[in-house]
C-alpha positions in Angstrom: 29.3 119.0 107.7 29.5 121.7 105.3 30.3 125.1 106.5 27.9 128.0 106.3 28.9 131.3 106.0 26.7 134.6 106.1 26.6 137.6 104.2 24.5 140.8 105.7 24.1 143.7 103.9 22.2 146.9 105.2 22.2 150.7 105.8 21.0 152.7 108.7 18.5 149.6 110.1 18.8 150.7 113.2 17.4 148.1 115.7 16.6 145.8 112.8 19.8 145.2 112.0 20.7 144.2 115.8 17.9 141.9 115.3 19.3 140.4 112.0 22.7 140.0 113.6 21.2 138.2 116.7 19.4 136.1 114.6 22.4 134.9 112.5 24.2 134.4 115.9 25.4 130.7 116.4 23.9 129.6 112.7 27.4 130.1 110.5 30.9 129.9 110.9 31.5 133.1 109.6 29.1 136.5 109.3 30.2 139.4 107.5 28.6 142.8 107.5 28.7 145.0 104.6 27.4 148.8 105.4 26.8 151.5 102.9 27.1 154.3 104.5 24.9 154.1 107.7 24.7 157.1 110.2 23.9 155.3 112.6 25.4 152.5 115.5 25.1 149.4 112.7 29.0 149.3 112.2 29.3 149.2 116.1 26.5 146.7 116.4 28.2 144.4 113.7 31.8 144.7 115.5 30.0 143.9 118.6 29.1 140.5 117.7 32.3 140.0 116.3 30.8 140.1 112.4 33.3 141.1 109.9 32.9 144.1 108.8 33.0 145.6 105.2 32.3 149.5 104.6 31.5 150.2 100.7 33.1 153.5 99.1 30.2 155.5 98.8 31.6 157.5 95.8 30.8 154.7 93.9 26.9 154.0 93.6 25.5 151.5 95.8 23.5 148.7 95.0 22.3 145.3 96.6 24.5 143.5 94.3 27.6 145.4 94.4 27.2 145.1 99.0 26.7 141.0 98.8 29.6 140.8 96.2 32.0 142.5 98.8 30.8 140.3 101.6 30.8 137.3 99.5 34.8 138.8 98.6 35.6 139.2 102.1 35.2 135.2 103.4 38.2 133.0 103.5 37.3 130.1 101.8 33.5 129.7 101.0 31.6 126.5 100.7 27.8 127.8 101.7 26.9 131.2 101.5 23.8 132.2 103.2 23.2 136.0 101.9 19.9 137.8 103.9 19.3 141.8 104.1 19.5 143.8 107.3 16.0 144.1 107.7 15.4 140.7 108.1 15.6 137.5 110.8 16.9 134.7 110.0 14.4 131.5 111.1 16.3 128.9 112.7 16.9 125.8 111.2 16.7 127.1 107.3 19.9 127.1 107.0 20.6 123.1 108.3 17.4 122.4 106.2 19.1 124.3 102.9 22.7 122.4 103.7 21.1 119.1 104.0 19.6 119.7 100.6 22.3 121.0 98.7 24.4 118.5 100.1 22.1 115.8 98.8 21.6 117.8 95.1 25.1 118.0 93.8 23.3 120.0 90.5 21.2 121.9 92.7 23.1 125.8 93.1 21.2 127.6 95.1 18.1 127.2 98.0 16.1 129.2 98.8 12.5 129.2 101.1 9.6 131.1 102.3 10.4 135.2 103.4 7.2 136.4 105.2 6.4 140.3 106.7 7.1 140.7 110.5 4.0 143.1 110.0 2.0 141.9 108.0 -1.5 143.8 108.7 0.1 147.0 109.6 -0.5 148.2 106.0 -2.0 147.1 102.7 1.3 147.2 101.4 2.9 145.1 103.1 0.3 142.8 102.8 1.1 142.9 99.3 4.5 141.9 100.2 4.2 139.1 102.0 1.8 137.7 99.1 4.7 138.3 96.8 7.0 136.5 98.9 5.3 133.5 99.8 5.4 131.4 96.2 5.3 127.5 95.8 8.1 125.0 96.6 9.7 123.4 94.1 12.3 123.8 91.2 12.1 127.8 90.5 13.6 130.5 87.6 14.8 133.3 90.5 14.1 134.6 93.8 14.7 137.6 95.6 18.3 138.6 97.5 17.4 136.1 100.9 19.1 132.8 99.3 21.7 130.0 100.4 24.3 129.7 97.4 26.8 127.1 96.7 30.4 129.1 96.6 30.9 127.1 93.6 28.3 128.4 91.4 28.5 131.7 92.5 32.2 132.5 91.8 31.5 130.4 88.4 28.8 133.5 86.9 31.1 135.9 88.6 28.4 137.1 91.4 25.8 139.7 90.9 25.8 142.2 88.1 27.0 145.3 90.3 25.2 148.0 88.0 21.8 146.0 87.9 20.0 148.2 91.0 16.8 146.9 91.2 16.1 142.5 90.5 19.7 141.9 90.7 18.8 138.9 92.3 16.5 137.6 89.4 19.4 138.9 87.0 21.5 136.8 89.1 19.5 133.4 89.0 19.4 133.9 85.4 22.8 133.4 85.0 22.7 130.8 87.2 20.2 128.8 85.2 22.0 129.4 81.8 25.0 128.1 83.4 23.6 124.8 84.0 22.4 124.9 87.9 19.5 124.0 89.4 17.6 126.7 91.4 14.9 125.3 94.1 12.2 126.8 96.6 12.2 124.3 99.5 9.0 124.1 102.1 11.1 125.9 105.0 10.6 128.8 106.5 13.9 131.1 106.0 13.4 134.8 106.7 11.1 136.9 108.4 11.5 140.8 106.9 10.4 144.0 108.2 9.3 146.1 105.0 7.9 149.1 107.1 6.2 150.4 103.9 2.9 152.6 105.5 2.2 155.2 103.1 1.4 155.5 99.2 4.6 157.3 98.0 6.5 154.4 99.3 4.8 151.7 97.2 4.7 154.0 94.3 8.7 154.7 94.8 8.8 150.7 95.2 7.0 150.1 92.0 8.8 152.5 90.1 12.0 150.5 90.9 10.3 147.1 89.9 9.9 148.7 86.9 13.3 149.6 86.5 14.1 146.2 87.3 12.1 144.9 84.5 13.4 147.2 81.8 17.0 146.6 82.9 17.0 142.9 83.9 15.1 142.4 80.1 17.8 144.6 78.4 20.4 141.8 79.8 18.1 138.7 79.3 15.6 139.5 76.7 13.0 136.6 77.5 13.0 137.1 81.1 10.2 139.3 82.7 9.2 139.7 78.8 5.2 139.3 80.3 5.8 142.0 82.8 7.2 144.2 80.2 4.3 143.5 78.0 1.7 144.3 80.3 3.6 147.6 81.6 3.7 148.6 77.9 -0.7 147.9 77.3 -1.9 148.5 80.3 0.7 151.7 81.2 1.3 153.1 77.8 -0.7 152.1 74.8 -4.4 152.0 76.7 -4.2 155.1 77.7 -2.7 156.7 74.7 -6.0 155.1 72.9 -8.1 156.5 75.0 -7.0 160.1 74.6 -7.7 159.8 70.9 -11.1 158.1 71.1 -12.5 161.4 72.9 -12.2 162.7 69.7 -14.2 160.2 67.7 -16.7 158.7 69.7 -18.1 159.9 73.3 -18.7 155.8 74.0 -15.5 154.5 73.2 -13.7 155.7 76.3 -16.4 154.0 78.0 -15.3 150.6 76.7 -11.5 151.1 76.8 -12.1 151.8 80.6 -13.8 148.7 80.5 -10.4 147.2 80.1 -9.0 147.9 82.8 -11.9 146.8 85.3 -11.9 143.3 83.2 -8.0 143.5 84.5 -9.1 144.6 88.1 -11.5 142.2 88.4 -9.4 139.3 86.8 -6.3 140.0 89.2 -8.5 139.8 91.9 -10.1 136.7 91.4 -6.7 135.2 90.5 -5.6 136.4 94.1 -8.3 134.9 95.5 -7.6 131.2 94.1 -4.4 131.4 94.9 -6.0 131.7 98.8 -6.0 135.7 99.5 -9.1 136.5 101.8 -11.5 138.4 99.7 -10.8 141.5 101.4 -7.4 141.9 100.9 -7.5 140.8 97.7 -9.4 143.0 96.2 -7.2 145.7 97.3 -4.2 143.6 96.4 -5.5 144.2 92.8 -6.5 147.4 92.8 -2.4 148.4 93.7 -1.1 145.7 91.2 -3.5 147.2 88.6 -2.1 150.7 89.5 1.3 149.6 89.2 1.7 149.8 85.8 1.9 153.0 85.8 5.4 153.4 88.1 6.1 150.1 86.6 6.5 151.9 83.0 7.9 155.1 85.3 10.6 152.9 86.0 11.3 151.2 82.4 11.4 154.4 81.0 13.8 155.8 83.3 15.9 152.9 82.9 16.3 153.6 79.0 16.5 157.2 79.8 19.7 156.5 81.4 21.0 153.4 79.4 20.6 156.2 76.0 22.8 159.0 78.2 25.4 156.4 79.8 24.2 158.0 82.8 24.8 155.6 86.1 22.7 153.5 87.5 21.7 155.2 90.8 19.6 153.1 93.5 15.6 154.0 93.4 14.7 153.9 97.2 11.6 153.6 98.8 12.5 153.7 102.6 
């Protein structure tokens, strides 16, 4: 049976980290916790359960990719590595299911499963996260940071790019696919996540970070996030500019352009309903998804300004 190690990353997660550490005990050969400048008892709690602790030098800008790379590098003879975040609980049985799948399919370089929100109905923002996590099982292009990876696949592509501050997992998965590996989501519960996103401002910051990811990963892999970038440019930039200009042309023209947003909103809600969301949730989620093009645009602009100025790519936090 192929041994599995766990790399868990976090910063000031408090009780969430304690629960995460407890959830992985007994499910892995070796546990590495990578701490990114915590001011709470995170390091002490990790050492208490016997985890190897890596404390990142915070004089270098933190990214989740950098933390995961450091965790992998701290492992001794890794073969299969489960990466999870410090605000997640590992579901019993996923590692065994993922290991069996990888052992049976040598061309599969990484498997993921289903992530869900612990407090799904605490806010519409948590609900939206929960919907984002639950994608169909099967062959995939990319996934989030919770994943079970072959060490050979990880090392073969050089791990994650530490300069990518958002969607670093998408960027890593893209390089895995280009290297010839198959990626799969198996039909199994994997982790439970605690987004703890209760305020509009948190959601907005997260959407800005998402836009940064669209631009940065798209800059590295132009074919990836192409549709997402196009939608942002159309609804977040082009239509607002045309709308402003239309006021000088005819009083009725702005109404038609505003109707384009309404049409997009209705179409988005109907799509969510077809995917199985209750109608009441679908209409609320569609409003946020329609509005998200504006913070996404800010994030895209932020990346390109940083790139042109040669600035460091610093994390955009929402918690």
